[in-house]
Structures are given as C-alpha cells and as structure tokens.
PyMOL commands that place a pseudoatom at each C-alpha (Angstrom):
pseudoatom trace, name=CA, resn=MET, resi=1, chain=A, elem=C, hetatm=0, pos=[176.689, 95.650, 12.591]
pseudoatom trace, name=CA, resn=SER, resi=2, chain=A, elem=C, hetatm=0, pos=[176.976, 95.056, 8.855]
pseudoatom trace, name=CA, resn=GLU, resi=3, chain=A, elem=C, hetatm=0, pos=[174.645, 96.288, 6.172]
pseudoatom trace, name=CA, resn=THR, resi=4, chain=A, elem=C, hetatm=0, pos=[174.656, 96.688, 2.402]
pseudoatom trace, name=CA, resn=VAL, resi=5, chain=A, elem=C, hetatm=0, pos=[173.427, 99.787, 0.579]
pseudoatom trace, name=CA, resn=ASP, resi=6, chain=A, elem=C, hetatm=0, pos=[173.393, 101.016, -3.001]
pseudoatom trace, name=CA, resn=LEU, resi=7, chain=A, elem=C, hetatm=0, pos=[175.693, 103.955, -2.215]
pseudoatom trace, name=CA, resn=LEU, resi=8, chain=A, elem=C, hetatm=0, pos=[178.018, 104.249, 0.746]
pseudoatom trace, name=CA, resn=ILE, resi=9, chain=A, elem=C, hetatm=0, pos=[179.418, 107.754, 1.213]
pseudoatom trace, name=CA, resn=VAL, resi=10, chain=A, elem=C, hetatm=0, pos=[182.461, 108.606, 3.302]
pseudoatom trace, name=CA, resn=GLY, resi=11, chain=A, elem=C, hetatm=0, pos=[182.337, 112.278, 4.296]
pseudoatom trace, name=CA, resn=GLY, resi=12, chain=A, elem=C, hetatm=0, pos=[179.538, 114.625, 5.316]
pseudoatom trace, name=CA, resn=GLY, resi=13, chain=A, elem=C, hetatm=0, pos=[180.714, 117.855, 3.718]
pseudoatom trace, name=CA, resn=PRO, resi=14, chain=A, elem=C, hetatm=0, pos=[178.995, 119.610, 0.810]
pseudoatom trace, name=CA, resn=ALA, resi=15, chain=A, elem=C, hetatm=0, pos=[179.855, 116.920, -1.762]
pseudoatom trace, name=CA, resn=GLY, resi=16, chain=A, elem=C, hetatm=0, pos=[178.837, 114.008, 0.466]
pseudoatom trace, name=CA, resn=LEU, resi=17, chain=A, elem=C, hetatm=0, pos=[175.580, 115.670, 1.508]
pseudoatom trace, name=CA, resn=ALA, resi=18, chain=A, elem=C, hetatm=0, pos=[174.670, 116.630, -2.065]
pseudoatom trace, name=CA, resn=ALA, resi=19, chain=A, elem=C, hetatm=0, pos=[175.449, 113.114, -3.310]
pseudoatom trace, name=CA, resn=ALA, resi=20, chain=A, elem=C, hetatm=0, pos=[173.314, 111.585, -0.571]
pseudoatom trace, name=CA, resn=VAL, resi=21, chain=A, elem=C, hetatm=0, pos=[170.360, 113.863, -1.374]
pseudoatom trace, name=CA, resn=GLU, resi=22, chain=A, elem=C, hetatm=0, pos=[170.642, 113.151, -5.120]
pseudoatom trace, name=CA, resn=ALA, resi=23, chain=A, elem=C, hetatm=0, pos=[171.030, 109.383, -4.678]
pseudoatom trace, name=CA, resn=ASP, resi=24, chain=A, elem=C, hetatm=0, pos=[168.055, 109.309, -2.325]
pseudoatom trace, name=CA, resn=SER, resi=25, chain=A, elem=C, hetatm=0, pos=[165.960, 111.229, -4.854]
pseudoatom trace, name=CA, resn=LEU, resi=26, chain=A, elem=C, hetatm=0, pos=[166.776, 108.479, -7.382]
pseudoatom trace, name=CA, resn=GLY, resi=27, chain=A, elem=C, hetatm=0, pos=[165.517, 105.806, -4.997]
pseudoatom trace, name=CA, resn=LEU, resi=28, chain=A, elem=C, hetatm=0, pos=[168.908, 104.453, -3.950]
pseudoatom trace, name=CA, resn=SER, resi=29, chain=A, elem=C, hetatm=0, pos=[169.629, 103.295, -0.438]
pseudoatom trace, name=CA, resn=VAL, resi=30, chain=A, elem=C, hetatm=0, pos=[172.342, 105.496, 1.076]
pseudoatom trace, name=CA, resn=LEU, resi=31, chain=A, elem=C, hetatm=0, pos=[174.624, 105.281, 4.082]
pseudoatom trace, name=CA, resn=LEU, resi=32, chain=A, elem=C, hetatm=0, pos=[176.738, 108.326, 4.937]
pseudoatom trace, name=CA, resn=LEU, resi=33, chain=A, elem=C, hetatm=0, pos=[179.622, 107.877, 7.384]
pseudoatom trace, name=CA, resn=ASP, resi=34, chain=A, elem=C, hetatm=0, pos=[181.177, 111.047, 8.761]
pseudoatom trace, name=CA, resn=GLU, resi=35, chain=A, elem=C, hetatm=0, pos=[183.869, 111.598, 11.346]
pseudoatom trace, name=CA, resn=GLN, resi=36, chain=A, elem=C, hetatm=0, pos=[182.325, 114.879, 12.519]
pseudoatom trace, name=CA, resn=THR, resi=37, chain=A, elem=C, hetatm=0, pos=[179.345, 115.016, 14.880]
pseudoatom trace, name=CA, resn=GLU, resi=38, chain=A, elem=C, hetatm=0, pos=[177.287, 117.276, 12.601]
pseudoatom trace, name=CA, resn=PRO, resi=39, chain=A, elem=C, hetatm=0, pos=[176.878, 117.415, 8.838]
pseudoatom trace, name=CA, resn=GLY, resi=40, chain=A, elem=C, hetatm=0, pos=[178.600, 120.156, 6.876]
pseudoatom trace, name=CA, resn=GLY, resi=41, chain=A, elem=C, hetatm=0, pos=[182.287, 119.335, 6.709]
pseudoatom trace, name=CA, resn=GLN, resi=42, chain=A, elem=C, hetatm=0, pos=[184.869, 122.059, 7.086]
pseudoatom trace, name=CA, resn=ILE, resi=43, chain=A, elem=C, hetatm=0, pos=[183.179, 124.605, 4.845]
pseudoatom trace, name=CA, resn=TYR, resi=44, chain=A, elem=C, hetatm=0, pos=[179.743, 124.282, 6.488]
pseudoatom trace, name=CA, resn=ARG, resi=45, chain=A, elem=C, hetatm=0, pos=[181.028, 123.365, 9.956]
pseudoatom trace, name=CA, resn=SER, resi=46, chain=A, elem=C, hetatm=0, pos=[178.354, 123.741, 12.666]
pseudoatom trace, name=CA, resn=ILE, resi=47, chain=A, elem=C, hetatm=0, pos=[175.796, 124.853, 10.050]
pseudoatom trace, name=CA, resn=GLU, resi=48, chain=A, elem=C, hetatm=0, pos=[172.903, 123.471, 12.093]
pseudoatom trace, name=CA, resn=SER, resi=49, chain=A, elem=C, hetatm=0, pos=[173.971, 125.041, 15.379]
pseudoatom trace, name=CA, resn=VAL, resi=50, chain=A, elem=C, hetatm=0, pos=[175.890, 128.208, 14.501]
pseudoatom trace, name=CA, resn=HIS, resi=51, chain=A, elem=C, hetatm=0, pos=[174.620, 131.485, 15.974]
pseudoatom trace, name=CA, resn=PRO, resi=52, chain=A, elem=C, hetatm=0, pos=[172.724, 133.575, 13.373]
pseudoatom trace, name=CA, resn=ASP, resi=53, chain=A, elem=C, hetatm=0, pos=[175.124, 136.515, 13.845]
pseudoatom trace, name=CA, resn=THR, resi=54, chain=A, elem=C, hetatm=0, pos=[178.080, 134.292, 13.031]
pseudoatom trace, name=CA, resn=ALA, resi=55, chain=A, elem=C, hetatm=0, pos=[176.271, 132.837, 10.009]
pseudoatom trace, name=CA, resn=ALA, resi=56, chain=A, elem=C, hetatm=0, pos=[175.592, 136.372, 8.736]
pseudoatom trace, name=CA, resn=ILE, resi=57, chain=A, elem=C, hetatm=0, pos=[179.288, 137.253, 9.007]
pseudoatom trace, name=CA, resn=LEU, resi=58, chain=A, elem=C, hetatm=0, pos=[180.251, 134.140, 7.047]
pseudoatom trace, name=CA, resn=GLY, resi=59, chain=A, elem=C, hetatm=0, pos=[178.081, 135.179, 4.106]
pseudoatom trace, name=CA, resn=ASP, resi=60, chain=A, elem=C, hetatm=0, pos=[175.438, 133.852, 1.768]
pseudoatom trace, name=CA, resn=ASP, resi=61, chain=A, elem=C, hetatm=0, pos=[177.443, 130.838, 0.603]
pseudoatom trace, name=CA, resn=TYR, resi=62, chain=A, elem=C, hetatm=0, pos=[177.751, 129.574, 4.173]
pseudoatom trace, name=CA, resn=GLY, resi=63, chain=A, elem=C, hetatm=0, pos=[173.995, 130.056, 4.557]
pseudoatom trace, name=CA, resn=HIS, resi=64, chain=A, elem=C, hetatm=0, pos=[173.369, 127.772, 1.574]
pseudoatom trace, name=CA, resn=GLY, resi=65, chain=A, elem=C, hetatm=0, pos=[174.833, 124.990, 3.687]
pseudoatom trace, name=CA, resn=ALA, resi=66, chain=A, elem=C, hetatm=0, pos=[171.820, 125.169, 6.019]
pseudoatom trace, name=CA, resn=ALA, resi=67, chain=A, elem=C, hetatm=0, pos=[169.458, 124.372, 3.142]
pseudoatom trace, name=CA, resn=LEU, resi=68, chain=A, elem=C, hetatm=0, pos=[171.675, 121.490, 2.014]
pseudoatom trace, name=CA, resn=ALA, resi=69, chain=A, elem=C, hetatm=0, pos=[171.860, 120.064, 5.537]
pseudoatom trace, name=CA, resn=GLU, resi=70, chain=A, elem=C, hetatm=0, pos=[168.075, 120.346, 5.852]
pseudoatom trace, name=CA, resn=ARG, resi=71, chain=A, elem=C, hetatm=0, pos=[167.510, 118.504, 2.550]
pseudoatom trace, name=CA, resn=PHE, resi=72, chain=A, elem=C, hetatm=0, pos=[169.914, 115.824, 3.751]
pseudoatom trace, name=CA, resn=ARG, resi=73, chain=A, elem=C, hetatm=0, pos=[168.099, 115.457, 7.086]
pseudoatom trace, name=CA, resn=GLN, resi=74, chain=A, elem=C, hetatm=0, pos=[164.770, 115.131, 5.218]
pseudoatom trace, name=CA, resn=SER, resi=75, chain=A, elem=C, hetatm=0, pos=[166.147, 112.416, 2.945]
pseudoatom trace, name=CA, resn=ASN, resi=76, chain=A, elem=C, hetatm=0, pos=[165.984, 108.699, 3.681]
pseudoatom trace, name=CA, resn=ALA, resi=77, chain=A, elem=C, hetatm=0, pos=[169.775, 108.436, 3.845]
pseudoatom trace, name=CA, resn=THR, resi=78, chain=A, elem=C, hetatm=0, pos=[171.130, 106.678, 6.907]
pseudoatom trace, name=CA, resn=TYR, resi=79, chain=A, elem=C, hetatm=0, pos=[173.531, 108.969, 8.752]
pseudoatom trace, name=CA, resn=ARG, resi=80, chain=A, elem=C, hetatm=0, pos=[176.291, 107.822, 11.064]
pseudoatom trace, name=CA, resn=PRO, resi=81, chain=A, elem=C, hetatm=0, pos=[178.064, 110.828, 12.626]
pseudoatom trace, name=CA, resn=GLY, resi=82, chain=A, elem=C, hetatm=0, pos=[181.203, 110.293, 14.655]
pseudoatom trace, name=CA, resn=ALA, resi=83, chain=A, elem=C, hetatm=0, pos=[182.192, 107.366, 12.425]
pseudoatom trace, name=CA, resn=THR, resi=84, chain=A, elem=C, hetatm=0, pos=[185.880, 107.021, 11.636]
pseudoatom trace, name=CA, resn=VAL, resi=85, chain=A, elem=C, hetatm=0, pos=[186.456, 105.012, 8.476]
pseudoatom trace, name=CA, resn=TRP, resi=86, chain=A, elem=C, hetatm=0, pos=[189.716, 103.133, 8.625]
pseudoatom trace, name=CA, resn=ARG, resi=87, chain=A, elem=C, hetatm=0, pos=[189.460, 100.699, 5.725]
pseudoatom trace, name=CA, resn=VAL, resi=88, chain=A, elem=C, hetatm=0, pos=[187.846, 100.561, 2.298]
pseudoatom trace, name=CA, resn=ASP, resi=89, chain=A, elem=C, hetatm=0, pos=[188.170, 97.359, 0.272]
pseudoatom trace, name=CA, resn=GLU, resi=90, chain=A, elem=C, hetatm=0, pos=[187.867, 96.894, -3.488]
pseudoatom trace, name=CA, resn=ASP, resi=91, chain=A, elem=C, hetatm=0, pos=[184.602, 94.979, -3.061]
pseudoatom trace, name=CA, resn=GLY, resi=92, chain=A, elem=C, hetatm=0, pos=[182.910, 97.998, -1.431]
pseudoatom trace, name=CA, resn=SER, resi=93, chain=A, elem=C, hetatm=0, pos=[183.315, 96.784, 2.142]
pseudoatom trace, name=CA, resn=VAL, resi=94, chain=A, elem=C, hetatm=0, pos=[184.084, 99.532, 4.642]
pseudoatom trace, name=CA, resn=ALA, resi=95, chain=A, elem=C, hetatm=0, pos=[185.363, 99.135, 8.182]
pseudoatom trace, name=CA, resn=TYR, resi=96, chain=A, elem=C, hetatm=0, pos=[184.759, 101.961, 10.629]
pseudoatom trace, name=CA, resn=SER, resi=97, chain=A, elem=C, hetatm=0, pos=[184.485, 102.695, 14.318]
pseudoatom trace, name=CA, resn=GLN, resi=98, chain=A, elem=C, hetatm=0, pos=[181.736, 104.620, 16.047]
pseudoatom trace, name=CA, resn=ASP, resi=99, chain=A, elem=C, hetatm=0, pos=[181.284, 105.159, 19.764]
pseudoatom trace, name=CA, resn=GLY, resi=100, chain=A, elem=C, hetatm=0, pos=[184.316, 102.980, 20.438]
pseudoatom trace, name=CA, resn=LYS, resi=101, chain=A, elem=C, hetatm=0, pos=[182.915, 99.978, 18.552]
pseudoatom trace, name=CA, resn=GLY, resi=102, chain=A, elem=C, hetatm=0, pos=[184.023, 98.534, 15.246]
pseudoatom trace, name=CA, resn=ALA, resi=103, chain=A, elem=C, hetatm=0, pos=[181.523, 97.954, 12.453]
pseudoatom trace, name=CA, resn=THR, resi=104, chain=A, elem=C, hetatm=0, pos=[181.391, 97.125, 8.768]
pseudoatom trace, name=CA, resn=ALA, resi=105, chain=A, elem=C, hetatm=0, pos=[179.128, 98.091, 5.922]
pseudoatom trace, name=CA, resn=SER, resi=106, chain=A, elem=C, hetatm=0, pos=[179.116, 97.512, 2.179]
pseudoatom trace, name=CA, resn=GLY, resi=107, chain=A, elem=C, hetatm=0, pos=[178.109, 99.614, -0.754]
pseudoatom trace, name=CA, resn=LYS, resi=108, chain=A, elem=C, hetatm=0, pos=[177.442, 98.549, -4.320]
pseudoatom trace, name=CA, resn=ARG, resi=109, chain=A, elem=C, hetatm=0, pos=[179.272, 101.805, -4.959]
pseudoatom trace, name=CA, resn=VAL, resi=110, chain=A, elem=C, hetatm=0, pos=[181.469, 103.794, -2.568]
pseudoatom trace, name=CA, resn=LEU, resi=111, chain=A, elem=C, hetatm=0, pos=[181.942, 107.548, -2.854]
pseudoatom trace, name=CA, resn=VAL, resi=112, chain=A, elem=C, hetatm=0, pos=[184.853, 109.015, -0.939]
pseudoatom trace, name=CA, resn=ALA, resi=113, chain=A, elem=C, hetatm=0, pos=[184.025, 112.678, -0.327]
pseudoatom trace, name=CA, resn=THR, resi=114, chain=A, elem=C, hetatm=0, pos=[186.497, 113.526, 2.398]
pseudoatom trace, name=CA, resn=GLY, resi=115, chain=A, elem=C, hetatm=0, pos=[187.008, 117.120, 1.305]
pseudoatom trace, name=CA, resn=ALA, resi=116, chain=A, elem=C, hetatm=0, pos=[190.028, 119.320, 1.552]
pseudoatom trace, name=CA, resn=MET, resi=117, chain=A, elem=C, hetatm=0, pos=[192.738, 119.442, 4.136]
pseudoatom trace, name=CA, resn=GLU, resi=118, chain=A, elem=C, hetatm=0, pos=[194.657, 122.487, 5.243]
pseudoatom trace, name=CA, resn=ARG, resi=119, chain=A, elem=C, hetatm=0, pos=[198.364, 122.184, 4.625]
pseudoatom trace, name=CA, resn=PRO, resi=120, chain=A, elem=C, hetatm=0, pos=[200.040, 124.982, 6.567]
pseudoatom trace, name=CA, resn=VAL, resi=121, chain=A, elem=C, hetatm=0, pos=[203.430, 126.239, 5.443]
pseudoatom trace, name=CA, resn=PRO, resi=122, chain=A, elem=C, hetatm=0, pos=[205.961, 126.614, 8.249]
pseudoatom trace, name=CA, resn=ILE, resi=123, chain=A, elem=C, hetatm=0, pos=[207.080, 130.194, 8.799]
pseudoatom trace, name=CA, resn=PRO, resi=124, chain=A, elem=C, hetatm=0, pos=[209.242, 131.671, 11.556]
pseudoatom trace, name=CA, resn=GLY, resi=125, chain=A, elem=C, hetatm=0, pos=[207.286, 131.762, 14.809]
pseudoatom trace, name=CA, resn=TRP, resi=126, chain=A, elem=C, hetatm=0, pos=[204.566, 129.345, 13.693]
pseudoatom trace, name=CA, resn=THR, resi=127, chain=A, elem=C, hetatm=0, pos=[205.023, 127.169, 16.796]
pseudoatom trace, name=CA, resn=LEU, resi=128, chain=A, elem=C, hetatm=0, pos=[204.622, 130.010, 19.289]
pseudoatom trace, name=CA, resn=PRO, resi=129, chain=A, elem=C, hetatm=0, pos=[201.632, 130.037, 21.660]
pseudoatom trace, name=CA, resn=GLY, resi=130, chain=A, elem=C, hetatm=0, pos=[198.593, 131.728, 20.155]
pseudoatom trace, name=CA, resn=VAL, resi=131, chain=A, elem=C, hetatm=0, pos=[199.681, 131.287, 16.538]
pseudoatom trace, name=CA, resn=MET, resi=132, chain=A, elem=C, hetatm=0, pos=[197.072, 129.464, 14.465]
pseudoatom trace, name=CA, resn=THR, resi=133, chain=A, elem=C, hetatm=0, pos=[196.318, 128.709, 10.861]
pseudoatom trace, name=CA, resn=ALA, resi=134, chain=A, elem=C, hetatm=0, pos=[193.447, 130.242, 8.913]
pseudoatom trace, name=CA, resn=GLY, resi=135, chain=A, elem=C, hetatm=0, pos=[191.649, 126.892, 9.208]
pseudoatom trace, name=CA, resn=GLY, resi=136, chain=A, elem=C, hetatm=0, pos=[192.077, 126.916, 12.974]
pseudoatom trace, name=CA, resn=ALA, resi=137, chain=A, elem=C, hetatm=0, pos=[190.620, 130.416, 13.180]
pseudoatom trace, name=CA, resn=GLN, resi=138, chain=A, elem=C, hetatm=0, pos=[187.726, 129.309, 10.967]
pseudoatom trace, name=CA, resn=VAL, resi=139, chain=A, elem=C, hetatm=0, pos=[186.940, 126.353, 13.243]
pseudoatom trace, name=CA, resn=LEU, resi=140, chain=A, elem=C, hetatm=0, pos=[187.041, 128.633, 16.288]
pseudoatom trace, name=CA, resn=MET, resi=141, chain=A, elem=C, hetatm=0, pos=[184.605, 131.061, 14.677]
pseudoatom trace, name=CA, resn=LYS, resi=142, chain=A, elem=C, hetatm=0, pos=[182.164, 128.444, 13.388]
pseudoatom trace, name=CA, resn=SER, resi=143, chain=A, elem=C, hetatm=0, pos=[182.251, 126.215, 16.454]
pseudoatom trace, name=CA, resn=ALA, resi=144, chain=A, elem=C, hetatm=0, pos=[182.405, 128.775, 19.256]
pseudoatom trace, name=CA, resn=GLY, resi=145, chain=A, elem=C, hetatm=0, pos=[181.471, 132.065, 17.588]
pseudoatom trace, name=CA, resn=MET, resi=146, chain=A, elem=C, hetatm=0, pos=[184.835, 133.534, 18.592]
pseudoatom trace, name=CA, resn=VAL, resi=147, chain=A, elem=C, hetatm=0, pos=[187.671, 135.148, 16.704]
pseudoatom trace, name=CA, resn=PRO, resi=148, chain=A, elem=C, hetatm=0, pos=[191.262, 135.329, 17.857]
pseudoatom trace, name=CA, resn=SER, resi=149, chain=A, elem=C, hetatm=0, pos=[192.482, 138.694, 19.072]
pseudoatom trace, name=CA, resn=GLY, resi=150, chain=A, elem=C, hetatm=0, pos=[195.552, 140.418, 17.705]
pseudoatom trace, name=CA, resn=ARG, resi=151, chain=A, elem=C, hetatm=0, pos=[197.305, 139.919, 14.400]
for i in range(1, 151): cmd.bond("trace and resi %d" % i, "trace and resi %d" % (i + 1))
show_as sticks, trace
zoom trace
C-alpha cells in the first residue's frame, strides 16, 4: 500500500495529535502513523480506555488528553495504529510495517513527533526483581490501573 498525503505524521502523542487536528482544519490531507495501539503517546497513554478513577488521580492535564484524542478521532486524518516506521527518506517517503506487513507512504511534508524517551540512570540495585523506573510505573498505572507496592 502506498499513498501520498499533504502531511505525514510519525507519532500519536500530544504533538502529533494536535498537528493532525490543525492540519485537517486547514484542509490538508493527513496520515498519522503510530507505533502504539491507541492515540495519546506516553503522556496520554490509554486516554480513551483508562478507568475514570485512574484519570482523576492523574489530574486535569491528563484529562485534557481525552478532548485532544476526541478531536483527532473526529478529524479526517487517516490513522494507522500499530505502525512501526523504520525509514524516512529525504523525498518524504516513509517505510513502515503494520500487522506484519511492510508498506510505504509519502508526505509533501513529514513531521516527526516521536516524543520523549525515558533515560534511566543506573543506581545500585536497579536490576533487582521488582525495581522499575518512574516511566514503567506510569505505564502500569495508565494501562492497568495498578500501582507498584512498596518503595
């Protein structure tokens, strides 16, 4: 499958979603490729499926992600979740895989909005069972509504 759009976005976090909504409002054709299965990225992970109690604990800012995801879903942007981008060429061609199949797409412009990445600092005991990073605890809470016990 190969297609050409005005704006091809890599990453479905807050920046990618906001860019897609804005570009769509300007009449541009948009394709958003995201490795995750739901929009939101790390900061708004599971925003469409999180339990309301968990969302309340995470605060108002996290709740704003639900409105952004809803605006994105209502836009005309084409959304490809579970798409792993593995190549971006200077001409705007992008190679990615989705559901075990390779595909290409092109954008007149490409926006790479892949977000932040946790970079843990090794400390004594960091490889012991049950030790996790703050990002790992955040994923556990947003995805499963659970928090680790203990320190």
